[in-house]
ZADO-1210 file (C-alpha; in nm, 4 decimals, padded with zeros to 6 digits):
<atoms>
<atom x="00.0152" y="-00.0041" z="-00.0027" code="MET" pos="1"/>
<atom x="00.1043" y="00.3736" z="-00.0956" code="PHE" pos="2"/>
<atom x="00.0487" y="00.6299" z="00.1611" code="VAL" pos="3"/>
<atom x="00.0772" y="00.9777" z="00.0022" code="LEU" pos="4"/>
<atom x="00.1219" y="01.3113" z="00.2630" code="THR" pos="5"/>
<atom x="00.2215" y="01.6413" z="00.1137" code="ALA" pos="6"/>
<atom x="00.2385" y="02.0160" z="00.2551" code="ASP" pos="7"/>
<atom x="00.1860" y="02.2898" z="00.1162" code="GLN" pos="8"/>
<atom x="00.4616" y="02.5158" z="00.1194" code="HIS" pos="9"/>
<atom x="00.4700" y="02.8573" z="00.2805" code="ALA" pos="10"/>
<atom x="00.1307" y="02.8370" z="00.3219" code="SER" pos="11"/>
<atom x="00.0569" y="03.1231" z="00.5734" code="LYS" pos="12"/>
<atom x="00.2213" y="03.3639" z="00.2885" code="VAL" pos="13"/>
<atom x="00.0781" y="03.2357" z="-00.0327" code="ARG" pos="14"/>
<atom x="-00.2320" y="03.1716" z="00.1443" code="GLY" pos="15"/>
<atom x="-00.3911" y="02.7720" z="00.1539" code="ASP" pos="16"/>
<atom x="-00.3974" y="02.6063" z="-00.1772" code="LYS" pos="17"/>
<atom x="-00.5917" y="02.2773" z="-00.0262" code="VAL" pos="18"/>
<atom x="-00.9371" y="02.3442" z="-00.1211" code="ALA" pos="19"/>
<atom x="-00.8178" y="02.4493" z="-00.4342" code="ALA" pos="20"/>
<atom x="-00.5779" y="02.1389" z="-00.4556" code="LEU" pos="21"/>
<atom x="-00.8946" y="01.9043" z="-00.3695" code="LEU" pos="22"/>
<atom x="-01.1276" y="02.0053" z="-00.6078" code="ASP" pos="23"/>
<atom x="-00.8680" y="01.9753" z="-00.9111" code="ALA" pos="24"/>
<atom x="-00.7613" y="01.6393" z="-00.8096" code="GLN" pos="25"/>
<atom x="-01.1137" y="01.5129" z="-00.8166" code="GLU" pos="26"/>
<atom x="-01.0696" y="01.4329" z="-01.2337" code="GLY" pos="27"/>
<atom x="-00.7226" y="01.2720" z="-01.1250" code="TRP" pos="28"/>
<atom x="-00.9155" y="01.0475" z="-00.9199" code="ALA" pos="29"/>
<atom x="-01.1836" y="00.9619" z="-01.0931" code="ARG" pos="30"/>
<atom x="-00.9015" y="00.8504" z="-01.4265" code="ALA" pos="31"/>
<atom x="-00.7284" y="00.6382" z="-01.1469" code="HIS" pos="32"/>
<atom x="-01.0533" y="00.5273" z="-00.9221" code="ALA" pos="33"/>
<atom x="-00.8767" y="00.1588" z="-00.9270" code="ASP" pos="34"/>
<atom x="-00.5969" y="00.2792" z="-00.7232" code="ALA" pos="35"/>
<atom x="-00.7524" y="00.4617" z="-00.4511" code="VAL" pos="36"/>
<atom x="-00.8144" y="00.3075" z="-00.1244" code="VAL" pos="37"/>
<atom x="-00.8701" y="00.6283" z="00.0168" code="LEU" pos="38"/>
<atom x="-00.9775" y="00.9526" z="-00.0970" code="PRO" pos="39"/>
<atom x="-00.7307" y="01.2480" z="-00.1122" code="LEU" pos="40"/>
<atom x="-00.8319" y="01.4747" z="00.1794" code="GLU" pos="41"/>
<atom x="-00.7126" y="01.7383" z="00.4084" code="ARG" pos="42"/>
<atom x="-00.5735" y="01.5796" z="00.7336" code="THR" pos="43"/>
<atom x="-00.4755" y="01.8489" z="00.9449" code="VAL" pos="44"/>
<atom x="-00.3384" y="02.2291" z="00.8850" code="GLY" pos="45"/>
<atom x="-00.2257" y="02.2412" z="00.4697" code="ASP" pos="46"/>
<atom x="-00.1378" y="01.8933" z="00.4935" code="GLU" pos="47"/>
<atom x="-00.3684" y="01.6262" z="00.2715" code="VAL" pos="48"/>
<atom x="-00.3363" y="01.2898" z="00.2297" code="GLN" pos="49"/>
<atom x="-00.4172" y="00.9628" z="00.0001" code="ILE" pos="50"/>
<atom x="-00.4203" y="00.5807" z="00.0445" code="VAL" pos="51"/>
<atom x="-00.3294" y="00.4309" z="-00.2860" code="LEU" pos="52"/>
<atom x="-00.2745" y="00.0784" z="-00.3860" code="SER" pos="53"/>
<atom x="-00.1094" y="00.1433" z="-00.7073" code="ASP" pos="54"/>
<atom x="00.2460" y="00.2823" z="-00.7418" code="ALA" pos="55"/>
<atom x="00.2469" y="00.3712" z="-01.0694" code="SER" pos="56"/>
<atom x="-00.0806" y="00.6270" z="-00.9449" code="ALA" pos="57"/>
<atom x="00.1763" y="00.7142" z="-00.6631" code="ALA" pos="58"/>
<atom x="00.4289" y="00.8284" z="-00.9034" code="VAL" pos="59"/>
<atom x="00.1982" y="01.0422" z="-01.1241" code="ASP" pos="60"/>
<atom x="00.0449" y="01.2370" z="-00.8332" code="LEU" pos="61"/>
<atom x="00.3764" y="01.2957" z="-00.6882" code="ALA" pos="62"/>
<atom x="00.5093" y="01.4295" z="-01.0130" code="LEU" pos="63"/>
<atom x="00.1671" y="01.6387" z="-01.0482" code="HIS" pos="64"/>
<atom x="00.2401" y="01.8060" z="-00.6850" code="LEU" pos="65"/>
<atom x="00.5817" y="01.8537" z="-00.8040" code="MET" pos="66"/>
<atom x="00.5125" y="02.0351" z="-01.1282" code="ARG" pos="67"/>
<atom x="00.2835" y="02.2712" z="-00.8990" code="LEU" pos="68"/>
<atom x="00.5503" y="02.3528" z="-00.7418" code="GLY" pos="69"/>
<atom x="00.3584" y="02.4466" z="-00.3835" code="GLU" pos="70"/>
<atom x="00.4043" y="02.1029" z="-00.2138" code="TRP" pos="71"/>
<atom x="00.6450" y="01.8761" z="-00.0209" code="ALA" pos="72"/>
<atom x="00.5690" y="01.5130" z="-00.0677" code="VAL" pos="73"/>
<atom x="00.6492" y="01.2177" z="00.1371" code="GLY" pos="74"/>
<atom x="00.5228" y="00.8538" z="-00.0190" code="ILE" pos="75"/>
<atom x="00.5122" y="00.5773" z="00.2440" code="GLY" pos="76"/>
<atom x="00.5570" y="00.2614" z="00.1215" code="ALA" pos="77"/>
<atom x="00.3998" y="-00.0702" z="00.3221" code="GLY" pos="78"/>
<atom x="00.1071" y="-00.2727" z="00.4991" code="PRO" pos="79"/>
<atom x="-00.1766" y="-00.1066" z="00.6838" code="THR" pos="80"/>
<atom x="-00.2740" y="-00.2097" z="00.9966" code="ASP" pos="81"/>
<atom x="-00.6382" y="-00.0753" z="00.9401" code="ALA" pos="82"/>
<atom x="-00.8248" y="00.1324" z="00.7069" code="LEU" pos="83"/>
<atom x="-01.1175" y="00.3166" z="00.8606" code="ALA" pos="84"/>
<atom x="-01.3372" y="00.5916" z="00.6643" code="GLN" pos="85"/>
<atom x="-01.0807" y="00.8721" z="00.6080" code="THR" pos="86"/>
<atom x="-00.6760" y="00.7885" z="00.6064" code="SER" pos="87"/>
<atom x="-00.6959" y="01.0785" z="00.9242" code="ARG" pos="88"/>
<atom x="-00.8861" y="00.7190" z="01.1699" code="ALA" pos="89"/>
<atom x="-00.6141" y="00.5241" z="00.9463" code="SER" pos="90"/>
<atom x="-00.3135" y="00.3558" z="01.1010" code="SER" pos="91"/>
<atom x="00.0036" y="00.1385" z="01.0237" code="GLY" pos="92"/>
<atom x="00.3267" y="00.1231" z="00.9017" code="PRO" pos="93"/>
<atom x="00.2919" y="00.2776" z="00.5851" code="ALA" pos="94"/>
<atom x="00.1172" y="00.6041" z="00.7335" code="PHE" pos="95"/>
<atom x="00.4165" y="00.6356" z="00.9769" code="VAL" pos="96"/>
<atom x="00.6561" y="00.5640" z="00.6912" code="HIS" pos="97"/>
<atom x="00.4838" y="00.9182" z="00.5063" code="ALA" pos="98"/>
<atom x="00.5153" y="01.0881" z="00.8139" code="ARG" pos="99"/>
<atom x="00.8643" y="01.0498" z="00.7947" code="THR" pos="100"/>
<atom x="00.8731" y="01.1171" z="00.4414" code="ALA" pos="101"/>
<atom x="00.6977" y="01.4436" z="00.3772" code="VAL" pos="102"/>
<atom x="00.9082" y="01.5679" z="00.7341" code="GLU" pos="103"/>
<atom x="01.2270" y="01.4843" z="00.5181" code="ARG" pos="104"/>
<atom x="01.0512" y="01.5997" z="00.2114" code="ALA" pos="105"/>
<atom x="01.0149" y="01.9598" z="00.3538" code="ARG" pos="106"/>
<atom x="01.3899" y="01.9891" z="00.4977" code="GLY" pos="107"/>
<atom x="01.6310" y="02.1855" z="00.2861" code="ARG" pos="108"/>
<atom x="01.8748" y="01.8782" z="00.2336" code="ALA" pos="109"/>
<atom x="01.6809" y="01.6937" z="-00.0285" code="VAL" pos="110"/>
<atom x="01.7182" y="01.8518" z="-00.4024" code="PRO" pos="111"/>
<atom x="01.3939" y="01.8437" z="-00.4964" code="GLU" pos="112"/>
<atom x="01.0911" y="01.7719" z="-00.2079" code="PRO" pos="113"/>
<atom x="00.9860" y="01.4360" z="-00.2473" code="VAL" pos="114"/>
<atom x="01.1293" y="01.1563" z="-00.0699" code="VAL" pos="115"/>
<atom x="01.0256" y="00.7928" z="-00.0258" code="VAL" pos="116"/>
<atom x="01.0396" y="00.5696" z="00.3388" code="THR" pos="117"/>
<atom x="00.9535" y="00.2565" z="00.3322" code="GLY" pos="118"/>
<atom x="00.9435" y="-00.1421" z="00.4696" code="GLU" pos="119"/>
<atom x="01.2742" y="-00.1789" z="00.2393" code="ASP" pos="120"/>
<atom x="01.5006" y="00.1557" z="00.3496" code="ALA" pos="121"/>
<atom x="01.7171" y="00.0684" z="00.0558" code="ALA" pos="122"/>
<atom x="01.4904" y="00.0407" z="-00.2058" code="ALA" pos="123"/>
<atom x="01.2935" y="00.3354" z="-00.0993" code="ALA" pos="124"/>
<atom x="01.6289" y="00.5574" z="-00.1701" code="GLU" pos="125"/>
<atom x="01.6640" y="00.4408" z="-00.4491" code="ARG" pos="126"/>
<atom x="01.2885" y="00.5283" z="-00.5326" code="ALA" pos="127"/>
<atom x="01.3769" y="00.8858" z="-00.3854" code="THR" pos="128"/>
<atom x="01.6315" y="00.9259" z="-00.5570" code="ALA" pos="129"/>
<atom x="01.4740" y="00.8459" z="-00.9318" code="LEU" pos="130"/>
<atom x="01.2187" y="01.1230" z="-00.7980" code="LEU" pos="131"/>
<atom x="01.3983" y="01.3472" z="-00.6888" code="GLN" pos="132"/>
<atom x="01.5333" y="01.3388" z="-01.0508" code="LEU" pos="133"/>
<atom x="01.1993" y="01.3142" z="-01.2101" code="LEU" pos="134"/>
<atom x="01.1188" y="01.6052" z="-01.0337" code="ALA" pos="135"/>
<atom x="01.3362" y="01.8279" z="-01.0999" code="ALA" pos="136"/>
<atom x="01.2649" y="01.7851" z="-01.4645" code="VAL" pos="137"/>
<atom x="00.9092" y="01.8602" z="-01.4510" code="VAL" pos="138"/>
<atom x="00.9851" y="02.1397" z="-01.1991" code="ARG" pos="139"/>
<atom x="01.2190" y="02.2954" z="-01.4312" code="ARG" pos="140"/>
<atom x="01.0277" y="02.2158" z="-01.7951" code="ARG" pos="141"/>
<atom x="00.9002" y="02.5550" z="-01.9297" code="SER" pos="142"/>
<atom x="00.5374" y="02.6769" z="-02.0127" code="ALA" pos="143"/>
<atom x="00.6050" y="02.6272" z="-02.3973" code="PRO" pos="144"/>
<atom x="00.7255" y="02.2101" z="-02.3380" code="GLY" pos="145"/>
<atom x="00.3907" y="02.1990" z="-02.0823" code="TRP" pos="146"/>
<atom x="00.1876" y="02.2710" z="-02.3885" code="GLU" pos="147"/>
<atom x="00.3371" y="02.0227" z="-02.5398" code="VAL" pos="148"/>
<atom x="00.3574" y="01.7494" z="-02.3202" code="ALA" pos="149"/>
<atom x="00.0138" y="01.8319" z="-02.2755" code="ASP" pos="150"/>
<atom x="-00.0626" y="01.7269" z="-02.5678" code="ARG" pos="151"/>
<atom x="00.1284" y="01.4691" z="-02.6738" code="LEU" pos="152"/>
<atom x="-00.1118" y="01.2073" z="-02.4705" code="VAL" pos="153"/>
<atom x="-00.3320" y="00.9433" z="-02.6025" code="GLY" pos="154"/>
<atom x="-00.1447" y="00.8720" z="-02.8941" code="GLY" pos="155"/>
<atom x="-00.1540" y="01.2016" z="-03.0548" code="THR" pos="156"/>
<atom x="00.1100" y="01.3168" z="-03.2836" code="LEU" pos="157"/>
<atom x="00.3999" y="01.5537" z="-03.2874" code="GLN" pos="158"/>
<atom x="00.2453" y="01.7033" z="-03.6335" code="LYS" pos="159"/>
<atom x="-00.1245" y="01.6926" z="-03.4525" code="ASP" pos="160"/>
<atom x="00.0508" y="01.9125" z="-03.1648" code="VAL" pos="161"/>
<atom x="00.2035" y="02.1357" z="-03.4103" code="ALA" pos="162"/>
<atom x="-00.1465" y="02.2110" z="-03.6301" code="ALA" pos="163"/>
<atom x="-00.3127" y="02.2880" z="-03.2397" code="ALA" pos="164"/>
<atom x="-00.0417" y="02.5344" z="-03.1258" code="LEU" pos="165"/>
<atom x="00.0185" y="02.7136" z="-03.4714" code="GLY" pos="166"/>
<atom x="00.3864" y="02.5988" z="-03.5369" code="ILE" pos="167"/>
<atom x="00.5653" y="02.3590" z="-03.7230" code="SER" pos="168"/>
<atom x="00.6488" y="02.0036" z="-03.6693" code="GLU" pos="169"/>
<atom x="01.0445" y="02.1225" z="-03.5929" code="GLN" pos="170"/>
<atom x="00.9328" y="02.3757" z="-03.3316" code="ALA" pos="171"/>
<atom x="00.7473" y="02.0835" z="-03.1635" code="VAL" pos="172"/>
<atom x="01.0189" y="01.8052" z="-03.1676" code="SER" pos="173"/>
<atom x="01.2683" y="02.0690" z="-03.0241" code="GLN" pos="174"/>
<atom x="01.0105" y="02.1626" z="-02.7500" code="ARG" pos="175"/>
<atom x="01.0193" y="01.7415" z="-02.6742" code="VAL" pos="176"/>
<atom x="01.3824" y="01.7880" z="-02.6619" code="ARG" pos="177"/>
<atom x="01.4366" y="02.0593" z="-02.4164" code="SER" pos="178"/>
<atom x="01.1292" y="01.9211" z="-02.1993" code="ALA" pos="179"/>
<atom x="01.3004" y="01.6014" z="-02.1799" code="MET" pos="180"/>
<atom x="00.9221" y="01.4919" z="-02.2120" code="ILE" pos="181"/>
<atom x="00.9869" y="01.1308" z="-02.3827" code="GLU" pos="182"/>
<atom x="01.3005" y="01.0819" z="-02.0610" code="GLU" pos="183"/>
<atom x="01.0920" y="01.1771" z="-01.7943" code="GLU" pos="184"/>
<atom x="00.7491" y="00.9105" z="-01.9646" code="ARG" pos="185"/>
<atom x="01.0408" y="00.6405" z="-02.0101" code="ALA" pos="186"/>
<atom x="01.1853" y="00.6571" z="-01.6699" code="ALA" pos="187"/>
<atom x="00.8290" y="00.6562" z="-01.4751" code="ARG" pos="188"/>
<atom x="00.7685" y="00.2586" z="-01.4582" code="PRO" pos="189"/>
<atom x="01.1227" y="00.2520" z="-01.3239" code="LEU" pos="190"/>
<atom x="00.9683" y="00.4885" z="-01.0654" code="ALA" pos="191"/>
<atom x="00.7131" y="00.2690" z="-00.9546" code="ALA" pos="192"/>
<atom x="00.8969" y="-00.0346" z="-00.9883" code="GLU" pos="193"/>
<atom x="01.1046" y="00.0918" z="-00.6868" code="LEU" pos="194"/>
<atom x="00.8611" y="00.1932" z="-00.5064" code="LEU" pos="195"/>
<atom x="00.6869" y="-00.1058" z="-00.5230" code="THR" pos="196"/>
<atom x="01.0132" y="-00.2793" z="-00.4003" code="GLY" pos="197"/>
<atom x="01.0190" y="-00.0344" z="-00.1018" code="ALA" pos="198"/>
<atom x="00.6940" y="-00.1865" z="00.0097" code="GLU" pos="199"/>
<atom x="00.8012" y="-00.5330" z="00.1871" code="GLU" pos="200"/>
<atom x="01.1680" y="-00.6140" z="00.2985" code="VAL" pos="201"/>
<atom x="01.3533" y="-00.8278" z="00.0061" code="SER" pos="202"/>
<atom x="01.5538" y="-01.1182" z="00.2058" code="ARG" pos="203"/>
<atom x="01.6096" y="-01.4942" z="00.1255" code="THR" pos="204"/>
<atom x="01.5397" y="-01.6849" z="00.4489" code="GLU" pos="205"/>
<atom x="01.7289" y="-01.9978" z="00.5625" code="PRO" pos="206"/>
<atom x="01.6645" y="-02.3479" z="00.5117" code="ALA" pos="207"/>
<atom x="01.4350" y="-02.3916" z="00.8509" code="ALA" pos="208"/>
<atom x="01.6377" y="-02.6759" z="01.0367" code="PRO" pos="209"/>
<atom x="01.4944" y="-02.9990" z="01.1457" code="SER" pos="210"/>
<atom x="01.2353" y="-03.0298" z="01.4303" code="ARG" pos="211"/>
<atom x="01.4129" y="-03.2903" z="01.6206" code="THR" pos="212"/>
<atom x="01.7666" y="-03.1459" z="01.6009" code="GLY" pos="213"/>
<atom x="01.8657" y="-03.4323" z="01.3662" code="ALA" pos="214"/>
<atom x="02.1799" y="-03.3520" z="01.1871" code="GLU" pos="215"/>
<atom x="02.0921" y="-03.3143" z="00.8095" code="THR" pos="216"/>
<atom x="02.3997" y="-03.4615" z="00.6069" code="PRO" pos="217"/>
<atom x="02.5267" y="-03.1655" z="00.3145" code="SER" pos="218"/>
<atom x="02.5466" y="-03.3194" z="-00.0755" code="ARG" pos="219"/>
<atom x="02.9120" y="-03.3523" z="00.0275" code="THR" pos="220"/>
<atom x="02.8243" y="-03.5135" z="00.3190" code="GLY" pos="221"/>
<atom x="03.0411" y="-03.3359" z="00.5853" code="ALA" pos="222"/>
<atom x="02.8473" y="-03.3124" z="00.8819" code="ALA" pos="223"/>
<atom x="02.9802" y="-03.0283" z="01.0609" code="ASP" pos="224"/>
<atom x="02.7662" y="-02.8352" z="00.7854" code="ASP" pos="225"/>
<atom x="02.5027" y="-02.8326" z="00.9758" code="THR" pos="226"/>
<atom x="02.6664" y="-02.6678" z="01.2819" code="ALA" pos="227"/>
<atom x="02.5958" y="-02.3056" z="00.9994" code="ARG" pos="228"/>
<atom x="02.2192" y="-02.3799" z="01.0224" code="VAL" pos="229"/>
<atom x="02.0433" y="-02.1422" z="01.2457" code="PRO" pos="230"/>
<atom x="01.8671" y="-02.3518" z="01.5932" code="PRO" pos="231"/>
<atom x="01.5440" y="-02.4376" z="01.5967" code="SER" pos="232"/>
<atom x="01.2944" y="-02.2506" z="01.8965" code="LYS" pos="233"/>
<atom x="01.3205" y="-02.5681" z="02.0635" code="GLU" pos="234"/>
<atom x="01.6973" y="-02.5618" z="02.0927" code="ASN" pos="235"/>
<atom x="01.7478" y="-02.2199" z="02.1643" code="ARG" pos="236"/>
</atoms>
């Protein structure tokens, strides 16, 4: 499960943007209805939170918030102990991870304000690194770049975008390169894969020892190989 918590930057100076964000995200929520476990809602002050079952949806929303430029985003990856009617009333490791992540994202030590924490700390750091790189791309994309990016969806061709904007295909192609549109979109699935990897600790469990305590000879017949097998609970 993925819990995404977003905290608005400088709300006392810029004004509370939570209500506007909730209204604007209704279309996004409908498009990702299968992934929304608990909807985006105000939790406390100028924070919002959503619970998602799909890593791709979490990446998409996080990068949209990065585009807006007014939010620090923390994503918690892990299990949930109890899901209530709202995220505020719910609990579990994923919520704890999201709180840790958004606190880090609010700090000045991160290059871009998006952080992942999860059950697998190493995987979460890898996901954070790629999401911060993608955040840098979308946060630095120019308005002309977004004009093209927003239209190059659903199989739309560059020539169609050129006709809609009244510019040449060459100009569209140049904007695509400058805005790194293809690179960003190609990296999103990898970001989702890394985020999924942060949900659970990945480890190889040792083979369980015999419950009777009897030695099990190795393939080579070496009797002392059993000394390297952890003792059973009965033998501790």
